[in-house]
N, C-alpha and C positions, 0 to 999 in steps of 0.2 A: 473586705474580708470575706472569705468563702464561707458559705453556710454549711453547717454540719448536717449530714444525712441522719435522720432519726431512724434507728434500727429497731424494728418491732421485736418485743420480747414475749408477747402473749401469743397463744395459739391463734386467736382471731386476727391479731395484727399480722402474723406471719402468713396466714391464709389470704388476707387482703392484699399483701404485697406480692405473693405468688400469682394471685388472680390478675392483678394489674399488669404485672410483667408479661405473663403468658397470654393475656387477652382472653381469659376464660372467667367463668363465674366462680364465686367463693365456694360453692358446693362442689364444683368440679376440682378446684384446687385441693379441697379437703379430701376428696376421694383419692386423688393422686398421692397426697401426703400419707393418708392412712394405708394405702397399698404399699408404699415404700417402707413404712414402719413394719407392716405385716411381713414383707419379704425379709427384712433384717432379722426379725424375731425367728421366723422359720429357718432361715439360713444359719443363724447362730446355733440353733438347736441341732441341726442336722450335720453340719460339717465340723470336723475337728479343727480346721484352720480358722474358722470364723467366717463372717460374711463381710465382704469389703464394700463400703459405700465410697465410690470414687470421690476424691477431693475432700473427704471428711475423715474417714478412718475405717478401722475394722472393729466389728462387734463380735465378741467371742465368748463362749462359755468355758470357764476354767474350773477344774477340779482342784480344790485346796486340800492337801492332806491333813490328817489329824496332827495336832501339835500341843505342846505345853505352853501355857502363858501365865501371867500373873494378874491377880486381882489388884487393881491400882489402889483400892481403899485399904486393904489389909496386907498386901504383899504376899498373900498366900498363893502357892502354885496351884493352877487348875488345868484340867484337860479340856482342850477345845476340839470338838468333833470335826471330822472331815465334812466338807460341804462344797456345793457348786456356787460359783459367783459369776456375774456378768461383768465383762470388762469392755470398755470402748477405748481403743488406742488410736490416737490422732495420727494421720498420715504425715509424711514429710512435707508435702505441699501445704497442708493446713498449718503446720508448725512454722514453716518459713513465712507464710502470709501473715501470721499473727506476731511472731517474734522478730521478723525482719531479717 
């Protein structure tokens, strides 16, 4: 029976896996990871289209307009203010890899 690969889910586990695969230290892997996150944050803030992370998806800043909603407890109509939200949209390659 084939042994399942254990996929790390913590930041330190991910850094260890990246370091092992790339043949670098954990500190170097962390520096690369933090730079990638920094690029995604800056790119999403600057561009209207968002910032594309190849093989993962697009990080984008979306402006939601003001709207009316309902308080679920009382059913009362309330006004929801306009706001900015961050969306991460998975690319087709990632969806296909996960969903098959």
